[in-house]
All heavy atoms as TSV, in Angstrom:
chain	resi	resn	atom	element	x	y	z
A	1	MET	N	N	91.207	57.466	78.615
A	1	MET	CA	C	92.349	57.431	77.732
A	1	MET	C	C	92.041	56.435	76.607
A	1	MET	O	O	92.660	55.397	76.501
A	1	MET	CB	C	93.602	57.035	78.502
A	1	MET	CG	C	94.817	57.286	77.670
A	1	MET	SD	S	96.445	57.009	78.384
A	1	MET	CE	C	96.279	56.854	80.082
A	2	ASP	N	N	91.075	56.775	75.780
A	2	ASP	CA	C	90.643	55.885	74.719
A	2	ASP	C	C	91.482	56.006	73.464
A	2	ASP	O	O	91.614	55.055	72.713
A	2	ASP	CB	C	89.181	56.160	74.378
A	2	ASP	CG	C	88.269	55.837	75.541
A	2	ASP	OD1	O	88.628	54.955	76.341
A	2	ASP	OD2	O	87.213	56.459	75.648
A	3	GLU	N	N	92.026	57.174	73.220
A	3	GLU	CA	C	92.804	57.359	71.998
A	3	GLU	C	C	94.268	57.015	72.219
A	3	GLU	O	O	94.767	57.062	73.329
A	3	GLU	CB	C	92.671	58.801	71.513
A	3	GLU	CG	C	93.241	59.805	72.512
A	3	GLU	CD	C	93.006	61.240	72.113
A	3	GLU	OE1	O	91.841	61.629	72.056
A	3	GLU	OE2	O	93.996	61.942	71.871
A	4	GLN	N	N	94.937	56.625	71.146
A	4	GLN	CA	C	96.365	56.319	71.224
A	4	GLN	C	C	97.157	57.616	71.344
A	4	GLN	O	O	96.874	58.575	70.650
A	4	GLN	CB	C	96.813	55.566	69.971
A	4	GLN	CG	C	96.288	54.165	69.905
A	4	GLN	CD	C	97.033	53.240	70.879
A	4	GLN	OE1	O	98.032	53.604	71.475
A	4	GLN	NE2	N	96.504	52.049	71.034
A	5	LYS	N	N	98.123	57.655	72.234
A	5	LYS	CA	C	98.974	58.822	72.415
A	5	LYS	C	C	100.423	58.389	72.308
A	5	LYS	O	O	100.773	57.282	72.705
A	5	LYS	CB	C	98.720	59.454	73.781
A	5	LYS	CG	C	97.311	59.963	73.924
A	5	LYS	CD	C	97.091	60.586	75.277
A	5	LYS	CE	C	95.657	61.046	75.404
A	5	LYS	NZ	N	95.378	61.663	76.681
A	6	LYS	N	N	101.268	59.261	71.770
A	6	LYS	CA	C	102.682	58.934	71.655
A	6	LYS	C	C	103.334	59.001	73.031
A	6	LYS	O	O	103.120	59.938	73.784
A	6	LYS	CB	C	103.375	59.897	70.698
A	6	LYS	CG	C	102.969	59.680	69.269
A	6	LYS	CD	C	103.874	60.407	68.328
A	6	LYS	CE	C	103.474	60.066	66.919
A	6	LYS	NZ	N	104.443	60.475	65.951
A	7	VAL	N	N	104.118	57.996	73.315
A	7	VAL	CA	C	104.781	57.887	74.603
A	7	VAL	C	C	106.257	57.593	74.363
A	7	VAL	O	O	106.604	56.783	73.517
A	7	VAL	CB	C	104.150	56.752	75.444
A	7	VAL	CG1	C	104.894	56.578	76.739
A	7	VAL	CG2	C	102.682	57.020	75.689
A	8	ALA	N	N	107.103	58.287	75.090
A	8	ALA	CA	C	108.547	58.061	75.010
A	8	ALA	C	C	109.115	58.211	76.408
A	8	ALA	O	O	109.570	59.272	76.795
A	8	ALA	CB	C	109.197	59.043	74.045
A	9	ALA	N	N	109.038	57.151	77.182
A	9	ALA	CA	C	109.472	57.205	78.574
A	9	ALA	C	C	110.718	56.363	78.785
A	9	ALA	O	O	110.974	55.410	78.060
A	9	ALA	CB	C	108.363	56.703	79.484
A	10	LYS	N	N	111.458	56.737	79.802
A	10	LYS	CA	C	112.641	55.979	80.207
A	10	LYS	C	C	112.467	55.648	81.679
A	10	LYS	O	O	112.178	56.530	82.486
A	10	LYS	CB	C	113.888	56.821	79.989
A	10	LYS	CG	C	115.177	56.096	80.225
A	10	LYS	CD	C	116.352	57.028	79.943
A	10	LYS	CE	C	117.467	56.281	79.285
A	10	LYS	NZ	N	118.605	57.152	78.980
A	11	LEU	N	N	112.616	54.389	82.032
A	11	LEU	CA	C	112.522	53.957	83.422
A	11	LEU	C	C	113.915	53.672	83.951
A	11	LEU	O	O	114.697	52.972	83.314
A	11	LEU	CB	C	111.672	52.693	83.544
A	11	LEU	CG	C	110.164	52.912	83.541
A	11	LEU	CD1	C	109.664	53.307	82.194
A	11	LEU	CD2	C	109.469	51.708	84.065
A	12	HIS	N	N	114.205	54.219	85.115
A	12	HIS	CA	C	115.502	54.041	85.761
A	12	HIS	C	C	115.280	53.182	87.012
A	12	HIS	O	O	114.616	53.616	87.944
A	12	HIS	CB	C	116.092	55.395	86.170
A	12	HIS	CG	C	116.182	56.375	85.048
A	12	HIS	ND1	N	117.334	56.565	84.328
A	12	HIS	CD2	C	115.262	57.206	84.515
A	12	HIS	CE1	C	117.120	57.484	83.397
A	12	HIS	NE2	N	115.871	57.881	83.490
A	13	LEU	N	N	115.821	51.984	87.022
A	13	LEU	CA	C	115.654	51.078	88.147
A	13	LEU	C	C	116.853	51.174	89.081
A	13	LEU	O	O	117.971	51.406	88.637
A	13	LEU	CB	C	115.521	49.639	87.642
A	13	LEU	CG	C	114.419	49.399	86.607
A	13	LEU	CD1	C	114.458	47.951	86.146
A	13	LEU	CD2	C	113.060	49.762	87.152
A	14	SER	N	N	116.598	50.988	90.378
A	14	SER	CA	C	117.683	50.969	91.351
A	14	SER	C	C	117.450	49.820	92.320
A	14	SER	O	O	116.329	49.332	92.439
A	14	SER	CB	C	117.772	52.296	92.106
A	14	SER	OG	O	116.636	52.466	92.921
A	15	LYS	N	N	118.496	49.393	93.001
A	15	LYS	CA	C	118.370	48.261	93.920
A	15	LYS	C	C	117.659	48.626	95.219
A	15	LYS	O	O	117.003	47.797	95.824
A	15	LYS	CB	C	119.750	47.683	94.239
A	15	LYS	CG	C	120.375	46.984	93.062
A	15	LYS	CD	C	121.693	46.353	93.443
A	15	LYS	CE	C	122.276	45.637	92.253
A	15	LYS	NZ	N	123.507	44.940	92.561
A	16	THR	N	N	117.807	49.859	95.669
A	16	THR	CA	C	117.268	50.211	96.981
A	16	THR	C	C	116.284	51.374	96.968
A	16	THR	O	O	115.772	51.737	98.017
A	16	THR	CB	C	118.406	50.583	97.944
A	16	THR	OG1	O	119.128	51.683	97.390
A	16	THR	CG2	C	119.338	49.420	98.165
A	17	GLY	N	N	116.020	51.945	95.823
A	17	GLY	CA	C	115.152	53.115	95.786
A	17	GLY	C	C	113.973	52.949	94.851
A	17	GLY	O	O	113.664	51.846	94.410
A	18	PRO	N	N	113.335	54.042	94.545
A	18	PRO	CA	C	112.146	54.011	93.694
A	18	PRO	C	C	112.494	53.834	92.212
A	18	PRO	O	O	113.656	53.857	91.826
A	18	PRO	CB	C	111.539	55.392	93.930
A	18	PRO	CG	C	112.719	56.262	94.207
A	18	PRO	CD	C	113.665	55.383	94.989
A	19	ILE	N	N	111.462	53.670	91.414
A	19	ILE	CA	C	111.602	53.620	89.957
A	19	ILE	C	C	111.383	55.038	89.440
A	19	ILE	O	O	110.328	55.627	89.672
A	19	ILE	CB	C	110.567	52.663	89.344
A	19	ILE	CG1	C	110.770	51.255	89.905
A	19	ILE	CG2	C	110.656	52.681	87.816
A	19	ILE	CD1	C	109.613	50.319	89.629
A	20	LYS	N	N	112.383	55.582	88.790
A	20	LYS	CA	C	112.312	56.942	88.261
A	20	LYS	C	C	111.850	56.871	86.806
A	20	LYS	O	O	112.384	56.105	86.008
A	20	LYS	CB	C	113.684	57.606	88.334
A	20	LYS	CG	C	113.735	59.001	87.759
A	20	LYS	CD	C	115.163	59.534	87.872
A	20	LYS	CE	C	115.330	60.857	87.191
A	20	LYS	NZ	N	116.729	61.315	87.237
A	21	ILE	N	N	110.834	57.670	86.465
A	21	ILE	CA	C	110.345	57.724	85.089
A	21	ILE	C	C	110.593	59.129	84.553
A	21	ILE	O	O	110.235	60.116	85.187
A	21	ILE	CB	C	108.845	57.412	84.992
A	21	ILE	CG1	C	108.528	56.081	85.642
A	21	ILE	CG2	C	108.395	57.428	83.541
A	21	ILE	CD1	C	107.046	55.762	85.674
A	22	THR	N	N	111.202	59.192	83.383
A	22	THR	CA	C	111.427	60.472	82.709
A	22	THR	C	C	110.856	60.386	81.301
A	22	THR	O	O	110.720	59.301	80.742
A	22	THR	CB	C	112.927	60.811	82.625
A	22	THR	OG1	O	113.607	59.784	81.924
A	22	THR	CG2	C	113.544	60.972	83.997
A	23	GLY	N	N	110.520	61.526	80.749
A	23	GLY	CA	C	109.999	61.562	79.385
A	23	GLY	C	C	108.516	61.864	79.355
A	23	GLY	O	O	107.953	62.426	80.290
A	24	LYS	N	N	107.863	61.452	78.279
A	24	LYS	CA	C	106.420	61.659	78.123
A	24	LYS	C	C	105.733	60.317	78.356
A	24	LYS	O	O	106.004	59.341	77.667
A	24	LYS	CB	C	106.105	62.174	76.725
A	24	LYS	CG	C	104.664	62.502	76.544
A	24	LYS	CD	C	104.407	63.206	75.240
A	24	LYS	CE	C	102.929	63.511	75.154
A	24	LYS	NZ	N	102.635	64.572	74.242
A	25	PHE	N	N	104.855	60.264	79.349
A	25	PHE	CA	C	104.238	59.000	79.740
A	25	PHE	C	C	102.881	59.254	80.372
A	25	PHE	O	O	102.520	60.389	80.700
A	25	PHE	CB	C	105.140	58.261	80.734
A	25	PHE	CG	C	105.486	59.099	81.929
A	25	PHE	CD1	C	104.660	59.148	83.036
A	25	PHE	CD2	C	106.633	59.874	81.927
A	25	PHE	CE1	C	104.970	59.942	84.115
A	25	PHE	CE2	C	106.962	60.669	83.011
A	25	PHE	CZ	C	106.120	60.704	84.105
A	26	TYR	N	N	102.133	58.184	80.539
A	26	TYR	CA	C	100.832	58.216	81.194
A	26	TYR	C	C	100.799	57.078	82.199
A	26	TYR	O	O	101.274	55.986	81.911
A	26	TYR	CB	C	99.708	58.056	80.174
A	26	TYR	CG	C	99.744	59.145	79.142
A	26	TYR	CD1	C	100.429	58.967	77.948
A	26	TYR	CD2	C	99.145	60.363	79.373
A	26	TYR	CE1	C	100.501	59.977	77.006
A	26	TYR	CE2	C	99.206	61.381	78.440
A	26	TYR	CZ	C	99.885	61.179	77.259
A	26	TYR	OH	O	99.959	62.181	76.343
A	27	ILE	N	N	100.243	57.343	83.376
A	27	ILE	CA	C	100.110	56.318	84.404
A	27	ILE	C	C	98.616	56.084	84.611
A	27	ILE	O	O	97.860	57.023	84.850
A	27	ILE	CB	C	100.768	56.765	85.729
A	27	ILE	CG1	C	102.256	57.033	85.501
A	27	ILE	CG2	C	100.557	55.714	86.821
A	27	ILE	CD1	C	102.954	57.660	86.693
A	28	VAL	N	N	98.203	54.825	84.532
A	28	VAL	CA	C	96.796	54.460	84.651
A	28	VAL	C	C	96.666	53.393	85.733
A	28	VAL	O	O	97.443	52.436	85.765
A	28	VAL	CB	C	96.263	53.922	83.302
A	28	VAL	CG1	C	94.798	53.549	83.405
A	28	VAL	CG2	C	96.479	54.940	82.195
A	29	ASP	N	N	95.658	53.544	86.631
A	29	ASP	CA	C	95.470	52.552	87.689
A	29	ASP	C	C	94.682	51.347	87.176
A	29	ASP	O	O	94.318	51.275	86.003
A	29	ASP	CB	C	94.838	53.174	88.933
A	29	ASP	CG	C	93.382	53.585	88.755
A	29	ASP	OD1	O	92.748	53.226	87.742
A	29	ASP	OD2	O	92.855	54.262	89.657
A	30	THR	N	N	94.393	50.408	88.053
A	30	THR	CA	C	93.734	49.164	87.651
A	30	THR	C	C	92.298	49.364	87.184
A	30	THR	O	O	91.754	48.500	86.510
A	30	THR	CB	C	93.741	48.139	88.806
A	30	THR	OG1	O	93.121	48.720	89.944
A	30	THR	CG2	C	95.163	47.724	89.148
A	31	GLN	N	N	91.690	50.496	87.529
A	31	GLN	CA	C	90.336	50.800	87.068
A	31	GLN	C	C	90.333	51.662	85.808
A	31	GLN	O	O	89.281	52.049	85.314
A	31	GLN	CB	C	89.526	51.522	88.163
A	31	GLN	CG	C	89.092	50.617	89.297
A	31	GLN	CD	C	90.202	50.397	90.309
A	31	GLN	OE1	O	90.963	51.307	90.622
A	31	GLN	NE2	N	90.302	49.188	90.822
A	32	GLY	N	N	91.517	51.986	85.301
A	32	GLY	CA	C	91.617	52.798	84.093
A	32	GLY	C	C	91.650	54.300	84.343
A	32	GLY	O	O	91.582	55.085	83.416
A	33	ASN	N	N	91.770	54.709	85.607
A	33	ASN	CA	C	91.844	56.131	85.947
A	33	ASN	C	C	93.242	56.671	85.671
A	33	ASN	O	O	94.234	56.025	85.994
A	33	ASN	CB	C	91.509	56.349	87.430
A	33	ASN	CG	C	90.124	55.877	87.766
A	33	ASN	OD1	O	89.163	56.222	87.100
A	33	ASN	ND2	N	90.019	55.052	88.793
A	34	ASP	N	N	93.300	57.870	85.120
A	34	ASP	CA	C	94.575	58.511	84.821
A	34	ASP	C	C	95.189	59.050	86.102
A	34	ASP	O	O	94.580	59.864	86.792
A	34	ASP	CB	C	94.356	59.643	83.813
A	34	ASP	CG	C	95.638	60.292	83.350
A	34	ASP	OD1	O	96.723	59.768	83.646
A	34	ASP	OD2	O	95.553	61.320	82.662
A	35	LEU	N	N	96.380	58.587	86.439
A	35	LEU	CA	C	97.103	59.043	87.637
A	35	LEU	C	C	98.302	59.910	87.280
A	35	LEU	O	O	99.102	60.237	88.148
A	35	LEU	CB	C	97.595	57.839	88.452
A	35	LEU	CG	C	96.543	56.880	88.982
A	35	LEU	CD1	C	97.214	55.738	89.739
A	35	LEU	CD2	C	95.554	57.602	89.876
A	36	THR	N	N	98.432	60.273	86.019
A	36	THR	CA	C	99.586	61.030	85.568
A	36	THR	C	C	99.632	62.382	86.279
A	36	THR	O	O	98.663	63.135	86.230
A	36	THR	CB	C	99.528	61.248	84.045
A	36	THR	OG1	O	99.304	59.989	83.418
A	36	THR	CG2	C	100.811	61.866	83.529
A	37	PRO	N	N	100.736	62.696	86.964
A	37	PRO	CA	C	100.852	63.984	87.648
A	37	PRO	C	C	100.839	65.145	86.653
A	37	PRO	O	O	101.290	65.000	85.512
A	37	PRO	CB	C	102.208	63.908	88.351
A	37	PRO	CG	C	102.558	62.472	88.370
A	37	PRO	CD	C	101.898	61.855	87.186
A	38	GLU	N	N	100.319	66.266	87.088
A	38	GLU	CA	C	100.300	67.476	86.256
A	38	GLU	C	C	101.711	68.021	86.102
A	38	GLU	O	O	102.534	67.883	86.991
A	38	GLU	CB	C	99.425	68.549	86.910
A	38	GLU	CG	C	97.957	68.182	86.980
A	38	GLU	CD	C	97.290	68.184	85.621
A	38	GLU	OE1	O	97.667	68.998	84.754
A	38	GLU	OE2	O	96.382	67.355	85.421
A	39	GLY	N	N	101.973	68.633	84.977
A	39	GLY	CA	C	103.252	69.289	84.752
A	39	GLY	C	C	104.310	68.340	84.219
A	39	GLY	O	O	104.091	67.146	84.047
A	40	GLU	N	N	105.453	68.913	83.957
A	40	GLU	CA	C	106.580	68.150	83.419
A	40	GLU	C	C	107.546	67.807	84.544
A	40	GLU	O	O	107.537	68.415	85.591
A	40	GLU	CB	C	107.309	68.996	82.373
A	40	GLU	CG	C	106.452	69.381	81.189
A	40	GLU	CD	C	106.177	68.214	80.260
A	40	GLU	OE1	O	107.060	67.356	80.112
A	40	GLU	OE2	O	105.077	68.161	79.704
A	41	GLY	N	N	108.377	66.843	84.297
A	41	GLY	CA	C	109.399	66.494	85.273
A	41	GLY	C	C	109.449	65.013	85.528
A	41	GLY	O	O	108.687	64.231	84.958
A	42	ASP	N	N	110.337	64.622	86.405
A	42	ASP	CA	C	110.523	63.220	86.736
A	42	ASP	C	C	109.454	62.775	87.728
A	42	ASP	O	O	108.981	63.555	88.546
A	42	ASP	CB	C	111.893	63.006	87.367
A	42	ASP	CG	C	113.033	63.397	86.439
A	42	ASP	OD1	O	112.824	63.421	85.214
A	42	ASP	OD2	O	114.122	63.680	86.951
A	43	VAL	N	N	109.102	61.494	87.659
A	43	VAL	CA	C	108.153	60.897	88.591
A	43	VAL	C	C	108.844	59.682	89.210
A	43	VAL	O	O	109.572	58.958	88.536
A	43	VAL	CB	C	106.861	60.465	87.862
A	43	VAL	CG1	C	105.955	59.661	88.763
A	43	VAL	CG2	C	106.127	61.680	87.339
A	44	TYR	N	N	108.600	59.466	90.480
A	44	TYR	CA	C	109.200	58.341	91.194
A	44	TYR	C	C	108.086	57.417	91.686
A	44	TYR	O	O	107.212	57.844	92.438
A	44	TYR	CB	C	110.030	58.841	92.378
A	44	TYR	CG	C	111.208	59.667	91.935
A	44	TYR	CD1	C	111.077	61.021	91.683
A	44	TYR	CD2	C	112.446	59.077	91.739
A	44	TYR	CE1	C	112.161	61.778	91.255
A	44	TYR	CE2	C	113.538	59.823	91.318
A	44	TYR	CZ	C	113.379	61.174	91.074
A	44	TYR	OH	O	114.458	61.920	90.643
A	45	LEU	N	N	108.142	56.154	91.266
A	45	LEU	CA	C	107.167	55.161	91.684
A	45	LEU	C	C	107.741	54.306	92.802
A	45	LEU	O	O	108.924	53.972	92.797
A	45	LEU	CB	C	106.778	54.262	90.507
A	45	LEU	CG	C	106.120	54.957	89.328
A	45	LEU	CD1	C	105.802	53.933	88.236
A	45	LEU	CD2	C	104.867	55.692	89.740
A	46	CYS	N	N	106.891	53.937	93.752
A	46	CYS	CA	C	107.311	53.124	94.884
A	46	CYS	C	C	107.687	51.721	94.416
A	46	CYS	O	O	106.948	51.075	93.686
A	46	CYS	CB	C	106.173	53.041	95.898
A	46	CYS	SG	S	106.526	51.979	97.310
A	47	ALA	N	N	108.845	51.255	94.855
A	47	ALA	CA	C	109.284	49.895	94.553
A	47	ALA	C	C	109.392	49.048	95.825
A	47	ALA	O	O	109.527	47.837	95.748
A	47	ALA	CB	C	110.641	49.925	93.843
A	48	CYS	N	N	109.276	49.688	96.995
A	48	CYS	CA	C	109.442	48.954	98.252
A	48	CYS	C	C	108.106	48.500	98.848
A	48	CYS	O	O	108.070	47.610	99.685
A	48	CYS	CB	C	110.195	49.804	99.283
A	48	CYS	SG	S	109.247	51.180	99.959
A	49	GLY	N	N	107.014	49.138	98.444
A	49	GLY	CA	C	105.699	48.780	98.964
A	49	GLY	C	C	105.306	49.501	100.243
A	49	GLY	O	O	104.224	49.290	100.765
A	50	ASN	N	N	106.166	50.371	100.770
A	50	ASN	CA	C	105.880	51.054	102.040
A	50	ASN	C	C	105.302	52.456	101.898
A	50	ASN	O	O	104.918	53.064	102.889
A	50	ASN	CB	C	107.151	51.126	102.887
A	50	ASN	CG	C	107.608	49.755	103.325
A	50	ASN	OD1	O	106.797	48.890	103.622
A	50	ASN	ND2	N	108.910	49.544	103.342
A	51	SER	N	N	105.231	52.982	100.706
A	51	SER	CA	C	104.762	54.352	100.494
A	51	SER	C	C	103.298	54.499	100.876
A	51	SER	O	O	102.468	53.635	100.614
A	51	SER	CB	C	104.946	54.738	99.021
A	51	SER	OG	O	104.400	56.023	98.793
A	52	LYS	N	N	102.971	55.635	101.484
A	52	LYS	CA	C	101.584	55.956	101.799
A	52	LYS	C	C	100.908	56.672	100.639
A	52	LYS	O	O	99.720	56.962	100.707
A	52	LYS	CB	C	101.532	56.801	103.064
A	52	LYS	CG	C	101.934	56.035	104.305
A	52	LYS	CD	C	101.815	56.898	105.551
A	52	LYS	CE	C	102.100	56.121	106.797
A	52	LYS	NZ	N	103.509	55.894	107.073
A	53	THR	N	N	101.669	56.963	99.594
A	53	THR	CA	C	101.133	57.660	98.419
A	53	THR	C	C	101.263	56.799	97.160
A	53	THR	O	O	101.495	57.309	96.078
A	53	THR	CB	C	101.849	59.007	98.211
A	53	THR	OG1	O	103.249	58.760	98.016
A	53	THR	CG2	C	101.643	59.944	99.371
A	54	LYS	N	N	101.118	55.472	97.318
A	54	LYS	CA	C	101.251	54.555	96.180
A	54	LYS	C	C	100.328	54.963	95.051
A	54	LYS	O	O	99.224	55.403	95.313
A	54	LYS	CB	C	100.923	53.125	96.606
A	54	LYS	CG	C	101.943	52.503	97.503
A	54	LYS	CD	C	101.487	51.113	97.889
A	54	LYS	CE	C	102.256	50.654	99.099
A	54	LYS	NZ	N	101.568	49.673	99.865
A	55	PRO	N	N	100.767	54.857	93.837
A	55	PRO	CA	C	101.961	54.177	93.373
A	55	PRO	C	C	103.211	55.048	93.432
A	55	PRO	O	O	104.275	54.627	93.014
A	55	PRO	CB	C	101.623	53.838	91.915
A	55	PRO	CG	C	100.789	54.980	91.469
A	55	PRO	CD	C	99.972	55.329	92.703
A	56	PHE	N	N	103.089	56.262	93.968
A	56	PHE	CA	C	104.218	57.190	93.985
A	56	PHE	C	C	105.061	57.022	95.246
A	56	PHE	O	O	104.549	56.657	96.297
A	56	PHE	CB	C	103.710	58.634	93.864
A	56	PHE	CG	C	102.880	58.832	92.648
A	56	PHE	CD1	C	101.493	58.903	92.735
A	56	PHE	CD2	C	103.456	58.910	91.383
A	56	PHE	CE1	C	100.722	59.052	91.602
A	56	PHE	CE2	C	102.685	59.063	90.248
A	56	PHE	CZ	C	101.309	59.137	90.345
A	57	CYS	N	N	106.347	57.279	95.128
A	57	CYS	CA	C	107.279	57.163	96.238
A	57	CYS	C	C	107.128	58.364	97.179
A	57	CYS	O	O	107.007	59.496	96.733
A	57	CYS	CB	C	108.709	57.112	95.685
A	57	CYS	SG	S	109.974	57.052	96.969
A	58	ASP	N	N	107.139	58.089	98.487
A	58	ASP	CA	C	107.134	59.160	99.475
A	58	ASP	C	C	108.401	59.146	100.333
A	58	ASP	O	O	108.482	59.831	101.342
A	58	ASP	CB	C	105.885	59.076	100.362
A	58	ASP	CG	C	105.849	57.856	101.264
A	58	ASP	OD1	O	106.802	57.035	101.242
A	58	ASP	OD2	O	104.870	57.700	102.008
A	59	GLY	N	N	109.385	58.343	99.934
A	59	GLY	CA	C	110.652	58.290	100.657
A	59	GLY	C	C	110.687	57.271	101.786
A	59	GLY	O	O	111.667	57.198	102.517
A	60	SER	N	N	109.635	56.479	101.941
A	60	SER	CA	C	109.582	55.487	103.032
A	60	SER	C	C	110.717	54.479	102.982
A	60	SER	O	O	111.098	53.938	104.023
A	60	SER	CB	C	108.246	54.739	102.989
A	60	SER	OG	O	107.182	55.595	103.302
A	61	HIS	N	N	111.271	54.224	101.809
A	61	HIS	CA	C	112.357	53.246	101.677
A	61	HIS	C	C	113.626	53.691	102.409
A	61	HIS	O	O	114.491	52.870	102.676
A	61	HIS	CB	C	112.674	53.006	100.204
A	61	HIS	CG	C	113.165	54.213	99.482
A	61	HIS	ND1	N	112.308	55.162	98.966
A	61	HIS	CD2	C	114.399	54.654	99.214
A	61	HIS	CE1	C	113.018	56.129	98.403
A	61	HIS	NE2	N	114.291	55.845	98.532
A	62	LYS	N	N	113.710	54.950	102.764
A	62	LYS	CA	C	114.914	55.473	103.439
A	62	LYS	C	C	114.927	55.134	104.917
A	62	LYS	O	O	115.960	55.242	105.565
A	62	LYS	CB	C	114.988	56.990	103.259
A	62	LYS	CG	C	115.198	57.404	101.828
A	62	LYS	CD	C	115.215	58.911	101.708
A	62	LYS	CE	C	115.339	59.333	100.247
A	62	LYS	NZ	N	115.286	60.783	100.090
A	63	LYS	N	N	113.770	54.749	105.460
A	63	LYS	CA	C	113.678	54.477	106.911
A	63	LYS	C	C	114.201	53.114	107.265
A	63	LYS	O	O	114.159	52.182	106.582
A	63	LYS	CB	C	112.218	54.598	107.358
A	63	LYS	CG	C	111.694	55.992	107.182
A	63	LYS	CD	C	110.241	56.066	107.567
A	63	LYS	CE	C	109.717	57.470	107.261
A	63	LYS	NZ	N	108.329	57.607	107.468
Protein backbone atom coordinates (compact mmCIF):
# COMPACT_ATOMS: atom_id res chain seq x y z
CA MET A 1 0.00 0.00 0.00
CA ASP A 2 2.57 2.53 -1.18
CA GLU A 3 0.25 4.97 -2.89
CA GLN A 4 -2.11 7.35 -1.12
CA LYS A 5 -5.76 6.27 -1.28
CA LYS A 6 -8.86 8.21 -0.30
CA VAL A 7 -10.38 6.96 2.91
CA ALA A 8 -13.68 7.92 4.50
CA ALA A 9 -14.38 5.65 7.44
CA LYS A 10 -16.56 5.96 10.50
CA LEU A 11 -15.72 4.08 13.69
CA HIS A 12 -18.52 3.19 16.09
CA LEU A 13 -17.32 2.49 19.64
CA SER A 14 -19.30 0.61 22.27
CA LYS A 15 -18.71 -0.15 25.94
CA THR A 16 -19.14 -3.91 25.73
CA GLY A 17 -18.77 -4.90 22.09
CA PRO A 18 -16.50 -4.63 19.10
CA ILE A 19 -15.45 -1.55 17.13
CA LYS A 20 -17.63 -1.27 14.04
CA ILE A 21 -16.06 0.33 10.95
CA THR A 22 -18.18 1.56 8.06
CA GLY A 23 -17.21 3.35 4.88
CA LYS A 24 -14.12 3.05 2.69
CA PHE A 25 -11.04 2.02 4.67
CA TYR A 26 -7.91 -0.11 4.68
CA ILE A 27 -6.63 -2.25 7.54
CA VAL A 28 -2.88 -2.90 7.73
CA ASP A 29 -1.07 -5.11 10.27
CA THR A 30 2.19 -4.31 12.06
CA GLN A 31 4.24 -5.74 9.18
CA GLY A 32 2.41 -3.63 6.59
CA ASN A 33 0.26 -6.48 5.23
CA ASP A 34 -3.18 -5.54 3.95
CA LEU A 35 -5.88 -7.18 6.09
CA THR A 36 -8.81 -5.38 4.49
CA PRO A 37 -11.66 -7.88 3.95
CA GLU A 38 -12.90 -8.38 0.39
CA GLY A 39 -16.19 -6.80 -0.59
CA GLU A 40 -18.25 -4.00 0.85
CA GLY A 41 -19.94 -3.83 4.20
CA ASP A 42 -19.30 -3.27 7.86
CA VAL A 43 -16.26 -4.71 9.64
CA TYR A 44 -16.06 -5.43 13.37
CA LEU A 45 -12.71 -5.25 15.17
CA CYS A 46 -12.09 -7.02 18.47
CA ALA A 47 -12.00 -4.67 21.46
CA CYS A 48 -12.02 -7.30 24.23
CA GLY A 49 -8.85 -9.19 23.26
CA ASN A 50 -10.53 -12.63 23.33
CA SER A 51 -11.18 -13.13 19.61
CA LYS A 52 -9.49 -16.04 17.87
CA THR A 53 -9.66 -14.11 14.59
CA LYS A 54 -7.88 -10.91 15.71
CA PRO A 55 -7.99 -8.15 14.74
CA PHE A 56 -11.55 -9.09 13.75
CA CYS A 57 -14.34 -9.84 16.22
CA ASP A 58 -15.61 -13.42 16.45
CA GLY A 59 -18.24 -12.75 19.13
CA SER A 60 -16.10 -13.95 22.07
CA HIS A 61 -17.10 -10.88 24.09
CA LYS A 62 -20.62 -12.34 24.42
CA LYS A 63 -19.41 -15.27 26.56
